[in-house]
N, C-alpha and C positions, 0 to 999 in steps of 0.2 A: 526391590526392582528385579525384573526378570533378566535372565542372561540374554546376551545378544542373539544366540541361536534360537532361544525360545521366542524372542520378539519377532524375528524373521519368520519363524514357523507359524506363529499365531496370525501375523499379518497376511501371509500368503494363503494359508489354508482357509481363512475366513473369506478372503476375496474369491478364491477358486470355488469354494463350496456354494457361494451365492451366485455363481456365474457372473460375479460382480466384479467389480471394481476397476473401472478406469476408462474415461472417454477419449474420443479421438482428438479433441482439442488439446489434449495434454501431451501429445507426442511430438518429438523433435525430428524434423527432417530439414533438408536444405530450404532456405528462404528463397523468395523470388530473385533476390540479388545474391549471386554466389559469393562466398567469402572472398575469393580471390579478386573479384571485380568490384567489391564494395569500396566506395570512396569515403574513408573515415573522416575526412575533413569537411564533408558536406552535411551540414546540420539537417537539411531537409530530406536527405535520402531516407531517413528512418520513417517517413510518413508517405512516401510515394506509392507504396503498395501495401497490401494486407500481409504483414509479416507475422504469420501464425505458425504454430508448431506442427500442424498436420497438413500434408499436401492437398488433401481433398477439401480443406476449408480455407486455404491461405488466400484464395482469390475471391471468396464469397462476398458479394456486396451486402449481404445481411450483416456483415461485420463492419459496417460503416463507422468511421471514426477511430479505427485501430491505428496505433502508432507504437514506435519502439525507441529505446535508448540503448546505444551500443557503441563500441569502438572508442575513439578519443572523446566523443561526447559523454559517454558514461564515465570515463576516467576523470574528466573535468568536473562533472556534476555530482559524483558520488559523495554522499554524506553518511553520517553514522546510522541514519535510518532511511529506509526506502522511500518513505513519504516525501522527505525533503530533497531527495535525489531527482524527483520527477516533475517538479513544479513548473518547469519551462514548457512542458508539453501542453497542447490545447486541451482545455476542459479539466485540467488537473490542478488541485490545490493540495494542502496538507493540514493535518490536525495540529502539528507543531506544538505539542503539549510541552515538550522539553527536548533538548538535543538527544536524549536517550530514548524518546518515545514519540514517534511521528508516523502516522498512517496516511495513505493516500486518500484524497477526497476527489471523487469523480462526478462532474455535473451537479455538484452540491450535495451528493450522497456520501455518507461515511458510515463507519461502524458495521452493523449487521447487513447493510445493503451493498457492501463492497467485499469481494473475496480477494484475498492476497494468497497467491499460489506459488509453489516452487515446482517448476516443471509439471504444471497442471494439477498438482495435489495441494490441498490446503496446508498452511504452515503448522497447524495443530498446536498453536499457542493460545493465549487468551487476549491477543491484541484487539480482536473484534468486539470484546465485551466492554472495554472502557478505554478512553484516550490516554490514560497514564501508563498503559501496558505496552512495552516495546515489542517490535516485530522481530522474530528470530531469523532475519535474513541479513547477511553482510554484503552490501553492494559492491565492495571493492574486489570480490572474488567471483562476481557473476560474469557470464558471457554476454548477456543482454537482458533487458527488461521489456516486456510487452504490456501495453495498456490496451485493454479490450473494452470497447463500449458498443452498445447496440443490442438488439434482441437476442442474437445467437449466444451471448454469454450466459443466458439462462440455462444452457446445457451444463454449466458448472453448478447449478442449483439455484433455488429461489432466492438465496442470499446474494446472488450476483445481479439483482435487478438494476443496480446502479452502475455495474461494470465489474471488471476483474483486472488485477495486476498479476502478471505471470513472470516470475523471476526464473530465468534459465541459467542453471549452474552446469558444471562439468563433472560432477562427482561420479556419475555413471557414464563412462565414455561412449561416444556415438561413432567413433571411427578409430582405426588403427594408425598411429603416426608413422610416416615414412622414415623419419629420422630415428636414431637410437633413443632419444627422449625429446619431449617438448615441454618447455618451461614458459609460463606467463607470470609476471610479477608487477606489482604497482606499489610505489611508496609515495606518500603525500604528507605535506606539512601545511597547516592552516593557521594564520596568525590570530584570528578573532578569539579562539579558545585554546591557543597553543596546542593545536591538535596534531598528533603524530600517528600515522597509520601505515601498515604494511600488510600486503597480502600476496600470496604466491600459490601457484598450482603446478603440478608436475604429472605428465602422462608418460608412461614407459611401456612399450610393447614387449610383453613377455614371450609371446610366440606370434605367428602371423595372424592369429585370430583372437588373442587374449591381451587385454590392456589393463594396466594398473594405474590408478589415479591417487594422488595425494595432494592435499591443500591445507593451508592454514592462514590465519590473519590475526592481527593485533591492532587495537586502536585505543588511544588514551587522549583525553582532553581535559582542560581545566574549566573554570567558570566562564560562561560566555560573555564576551564584551559587547556592549551595545553603544549606539551613537549618542545617547542622551539620557533622560530620566528613565528609570526602570518602570515605574508606575505610570499608568495612563493619567491624563489630566484629571479625570473624574476621581480616581482613587487618591491622587495627591491631594485634591481638595478635601476629601473625606478625612485623610490623616491630619491635615492642618487644622480642620475644624475640631477633630478629636483632641489635638494637642492644646488648642485654646481652651476647651472645656476642662481638660485635666489641670492646666495651669490655674484656671479660675478656682478649682477645688483644692489647690495646693498640692497636687500630685506631680511634682516636678520631674521625677524619674520617668513616669509614664508619658508625660508631655514631651520630654526629650526623645524618648523612643519613637513616638509618632512622628516627630519632626525629622528624625534621622531617616525613617522610612520614606517620608515625602521627598526628601532630598537625595535619596539613593540614585546614583547614576554610575555609568562606567561598566559595571559587571553585574550579572544576575547571580545572586548567591545560590550555592548548592545546585549547580547545573553541570558539574563535571561528569565525565563518563569514563569507563574502562571496559573494553569488550575484547574477547578473543574467541576464536573458533578454530576447529580443525576437523578434517574428514578424510575418508579414503574410500575408494571404490574399485570394483573389479568387473570387467565386462567381457563377454564372449561375443564376437561379431563374425557371423558366418554368412554363407550364401543363402541359407534357408531361413535366416532370422537372427535374432540377437537376444541376449538376456544379461542382466547385470544387477549387482547389489552394492549398496554403499552404507556406511555408517558415519555419523557426524556428531559433534558436540559443540554447543553454543553457550557462552557465558557472558553476562553483562551486569555491570553495577553502575547505576546512574542516580543522580540527585533529582529531586522533585521541587520545583520552585514553589514558594509559599505565598498564598493569597493573604494579604493583610486582613486581620479580623476573623479568619476562618479557623483558628486553632480551637481545640477543646481539650478537656481533661479526662483522666481515667481514675481519678481518686475516688475512694468510697465516700459515702454521704457524710460519715462522721469526720473524715479527714477534711472534706470541703468546709464544713462548718468551723473546724478548728484552724482553718487557713492552711491546711496541709495539702493543697492541690498539687498534683504531680507535675513537675516541670517537663515539658516536651522538648525533644531535640529535633533537628531537621529530618525530614522524611527522605529516605533513600530506598531504592528498589534493587534487589539482586535477583536475577533470574538465570536459569540454566535449562538446557534441553538436550536430551539424548534422542537421536532419530535414526531409524533404519529405513532405507528405501529400496524398492525393487522395480525394475522395468524390464518387460519382455515383449518380443514381437516374433510372430511366426508368419511367414508368407504362405498363402493358400492358393490353390488352383480354383478355377471355376468362377462362380458368381462373386465370391468374396475374395478380396485381395490380400487381407492380413487380419490376424487376430492380435490384439495388443492388450497388455496388462500393465497396470501401474498401481503400486501399493506402498503405503507408508505406515510406520508405527512410530509414535513419539511419546516420551515421558517428560513432561514439562513441570517445572517448579518455580514459583515466584514468591519472594519474601519481601514484605514491606517493613522496613526498619524505622523506628522513631528514636532518633539518636542511636544509641548502642543496643536498644531493646528491640526484640522481635515483636512486631505488631500483628500482622496477619500473614498467613502462608497460604498461597493458592497452588493447587496441583491440578494438572490436566493430563490424563492418560488417554490417548486417542489412536484410532485406526481409521485410515481412509484408503479406499481402493476402488479402482475403476476398470471395467472390462469393456472392450469395444470390438465390433466387427466392422471392417472397412470394406465398402463395396467397390468392385472394379468398375471403372467408367464404361458405360455402354450407351452409345448413341446420344451423347450429351447428358446422360443421367448418371449422377454419382451421389454418394452419401455415406453415412455411418450410423450405427445404432449401438447402444450399450446399456450397461447397468453400473450404478454407483452405490457404494456402501460407506456410511460414516458412523463411527461409534465414538462417543465423547463421555468420559467419566471425570467430572469436575468436583473439586472440593475446596472449601475455604475454611481455615481454622484460625481462631484468634479472637481478640477482644472486638475487632471490627470486621468480622466475617459477615459482610452485608448480603451475601448470597449463600443459602444452605447447600449442602452437597446435592448433586443432581447428576442424572445420566440421560444422555440424548442418543437415540438410535434413528438413523435415516436410511431408507432404501429408495433409490431413484431409478427410473427407466427413461431413456431419452432416445431421440432420433433426429438427424439432420439430413435433409434431402435437397438436391438441386437439379433442375432441368434447364438446359440451355438449348435454344432453337433460334438460329439466325442471330439477330441483334438483341434478343430478349433472354433474360434469365428470370427464373422463379425459384425461390428458396423457401422451404418450410421447415420448421423445427417444433418439436413437442417434447414435453417432459412431465412425468408424474412422480411425486414424492410422497412417501408415507413416513411421517415423523412421530416418534414417541418421546415425550419429555416427562421425566418423573423425579420426584424428590421424596425419598422414604421418610426423611425427617419431618416433612410437612404432611405426609400422607396424601400427596397430590400426584396424580398421573393424568397426562393429557395426550390424546392422539389427534393428529392433524393429517388430512389428505389435501394435497395441493396439486393443481394442474396449471401448466404454463404452455402457451402456444405462441409461435411467431410466424409471420408470413411476409416475404419480401419480394419485390419485383424491381428489375433494373432494365434500363435501355442502354445498350452499348452502341453509341453512334459510330465509333471507330476506336482505334487504339489509344486515342487521346481523351475522349469524352465518355463519361458514365453518369447517368442520372438514375436515381432510385428512390423508392419509398419502402419503409418497413413498418409493420404493425405488430403489436404483441399484447397478449393477455397473460399476466404473471400473478402468481400467488406465493406467499412466503409464510411459513409457520413461525410463530413467536419464538424467540430464543429464551433459554432458561433464565437469563438475567432480566429480561423484560417481564417474565412471569413471576419470579420468586424474590427479586431484590427487596430488602427491607432492613436498612440499617446504615450506620455511618461508614463512609469510605474515605479513609484518611488521605490517600494519595490524591484523589480528585477534590478533597476537602468539601464533600457534599454528603447529605443524607439522602439515599436513593431508595425509592419505593416502586415496586412493580405491581402487577395485577395478574393473579393466576387464572382469571376468567377471560383473558384476551382470546379473540377469535383470529382466524387466518387473515393476514393482510392481503389485499387484492388490488391490482392496478391494471389499467389500460394505457398503452403507450404507443407512440409513433414517432418516426423521424423521416425527414426528407433530406436528400443530399445531392450535391453535384460535385464531381471531381474532374479536373482537366489537367493533363500533363503532357508536356513536350520536353525535349532535351534541355531547354533553357528556362521553361516556365512551368510551375506547378501551382494549382489552385484547388482548394477544398473548402466547401461550405456545408454545414449540417445544422438543421434546426430540429429540435426535439420537444416532445410534450408527454407528460405522464400524469394520469389522473388516478388517485388512490382512494380506495374505500378502506376504512379501519386502519389507517396509517398509524404505526406505533412510533412514539417519540417521547423522550424525557424532556420535561419543561420545568423551569423554575416556578415555584409557587409563591415566593415572597415570604414564606414561613421559615422558621428555624426549629431544628431539633438537635439536642445535644450540642448547642452552639454552632451548628452547621446549617447552611442553606439547604432547604428541602427541594429535591428534584423528583417529580412524579412522572412515571410512565403513563401515557394516556393513549387512547385510540380515537382518531378523528380523521375525517376526510381531508385530503390535501391535493394540491396540484403543483407540478414542477414544469417549467418550460424555459427554453433558452436556445443559445446558438454557439457554434464554434466555427471559427474561420482561420484559415492558414494559407499563406502564399509565399512563394519564393521565385525569384527571377535572377538569372545571370545576365547582367547588363553590359558587360565588357570583358574582353580578353586581351592581355598585353603582357609581354615580358615573362611568359610562362605562368602567369597568374590568371585566375578566373575571379571576377569581381561580381558579387551578388548581394541582393537585399532580400530580407525575409521578414515576415510578420505573423503574429498570432493574436487572435482576439477571442474572448469567451465571456459569456454572461449567463446567469441563472436567476430566475425569479421563482420563488417558492412560497406558498401560503397554506395555512391551515384554515379550513372553512370556519368562519365565525370567530376565529381566534387571532387572525393576523399573520404576520410573517413567520416562517419556520426559522428557528434560531440557527446561528452559525453558518450562514450562507455566504460564499465568496461574492465580492462585488464585480462589476465590470473590470476586465483586465485587458490591457493592450501591451504587446511586446513587439519591438522592431529592432532589427539588427543589420549591420553591414559587415561583409566578410570578404577577405582576399585570400585565395587559396592557390597553392602550387603543389607539386608532388611532395615537397619536403617542408613547406612552411604554411601555416595558416594563422591569419590575424583576424580578430573579431571584436566588434564593439556593439553594445546593445543597450537599449533603454526599456525598462519595464515599468508601466504605470498602473496603479491600482486606484480606482475611484473610492470615494467615501462609501461606507455601507450604512445608510440611514434607515433601511427597512429592517427593523429589529423587533424581536419578540419581547413580550413583557419581561421586565427586569433584566433585559440585555442592553449593554451599553453600545453606543455608536462607535464605529471604527473609522478613524480618519484615513483618508487616502494618502498615498506616498509614492515616490518614484525612486527606482533603483537604477543606477548606471553601472554597467559592468564591462570589462574588457578582458580578452584572453589572447594568448599566443601559443602555438605549438610548433615544434621543430623536430625533424628527424635527422639528427646529425650524421648518421652513417648512410643515409639514403632512404628512399621510400620503402624498400623491401628488406631492410636490414634489421628490423625488429626493435629499434630503440626510439622512443618518443619522449621529449621533454615538454612539459606543459606549465605555463605560468598564467595566473589569472588574478584580477583585482575585482572583487565583488563589493557592491555598495560603496563605490568610490567616494561619494560625498557624505558618507557616514550618517545617513538619515535614520530616524527611528521608524520602523515599520512593524505593524501588527496585523496578523492574519485574522480576518473576520471569522474563519472556520475554526479558530483555535479556542479551546476551553480556557486557556490561560493568557489570552491576548492582553489583558489589562495589567498583568504583572510579569510577563515573560515575552518581550518583543523579539523580533528577529535579530540576527547578528548584525553588528555594525560593520565598519570597513574590515574586509577580510582578504588578505593577500595569501594566495595558495600556490604552491609549487608541487609538481608531480613528476615522477620518473617512471616510465612504463617500459617493460622489457618483454620481448616475445622471441624465443629461440627454439 
């Protein structure tokens, strides 16, 4: 492993040499709602405007559908993985593979079509390659999380065709505290998994322009409790049928084991987690610009729930014949990441307003254990950097252009290294421009990527050139009403896993097969939206459509290899369409309280031409809530309903609908501005069994049952 200084040097020199590395969308400035004016108790404030990190894009209608989670909402919803923290937002679901591994699903897209970012730069882990891999982001120490949907997110790369999630941390300070130090802390307990978590961050001004940051977090949970049977009705029936067959053949022990599995309820075995992280940063903030550097470490150990009947052995042929088949233990995953980040900004005179650089280096390692034995070790060493030039606004015209560089050196070693070592290099050029005249806005975006993917072990090297374009038009009737249409043409190069996979993957309990001859994935897309907002009423409605040529997806084949179900990556034309709706209204004021109602609805329909539905697509979802808010107290009750998902791919099971009823209360005991907030919530009050249709493990790892949570938040 390189030294910290060498890591910083390699990251920065690579980015600077390529005039590369870092787009405008990645930089943090003040949001449309200033921090001091933000009403943390208002759930809908997070969606009233485009809350994006750069001032020249924060109001762009091309970013239709953008929302964020921050303040007390983030403290209440924070879970061990960022995917499960965001599921109340419109158009968002989660992979929910296990409590230790859950990635966001946006508009039905997941994996390689969703970019998860930290302050505009990729997380540089392997969570995009498979649903069992955890995301190296700790939600409890974040300032906020932005969910970006719509054409302009293609500026983050072709991999963001489905959207992007941008986690904003505080490791490189953006301002000098006025007080001698500033401390933020959050402690939480959750009953469903006996979860205990704590996170804190400290900012100390060393001089009038130099700021030191320190942070750390710790989270531990036991096996997840559920409201009923762990296995789905279909899997329970299979186990009972198998038990009957074993009894008929006189195999009593095997029959009892199958019956125990069928009757398993209460807790999901092997789903505990333990995670900790720490980091520090130093930033210089002056009148002519700023620059800062940070270093961080993330470590997590979590269990992987086992699908009945998916186990396989590693014994040699002779041992198998002699009955010496190796006994397997539960699968757990241990991962850690060392990361170094840099952010710099220089203010410029003339046509350009600022030059901004963002760069990261990360060394990631993930080990899959089978019992006490090491199965497969994944490593990923990566650099990502972005350079941008921001234009000064002139006569209603503004924009930004830049260069991005990504390097990824991936390796998997072990008995089940289903992907050979490979290296990916990507260089991208992008621009985003907006012109406003009177009541009309026109926005345009363009991106070019050159991608090289090679595996020396296989002797295969592929080069891809991809071009993406977006055009948006909006009519702004007044300060309350905006109507717009966006169109885009996007291309995405295949990922190394889609090209080179060929072997058993014990954590997903599947045999995965790629295709090195894949071509570039291409799509046409569009969306139309309407947004209306007054001080008491907010409404937003978006409809979207995407048509894909050579869409890449892994599908079950119904075959088995090494006692595992075979999943084959294929290319096929596909289409996605759907809608997102959101509304909030303050209907009364009395006794210092504001009484409001809000709702969210989203739906996705996705099909593969000639093959039927796309697998793992979320069903229709409706969420409604009532809230009473004052300066110091907030009370909320909500109902979230999920429809059945009966549009299923071949060999995919149906997902029953379910309804969650939740309630929460927050209290600022020292007053609205004194920095102490106590939060209590009851989730899934009626203890129902819920299964996410987007989850790979839905049939044997349902969502948490009744979960009482208490949190204490401090800010001084």
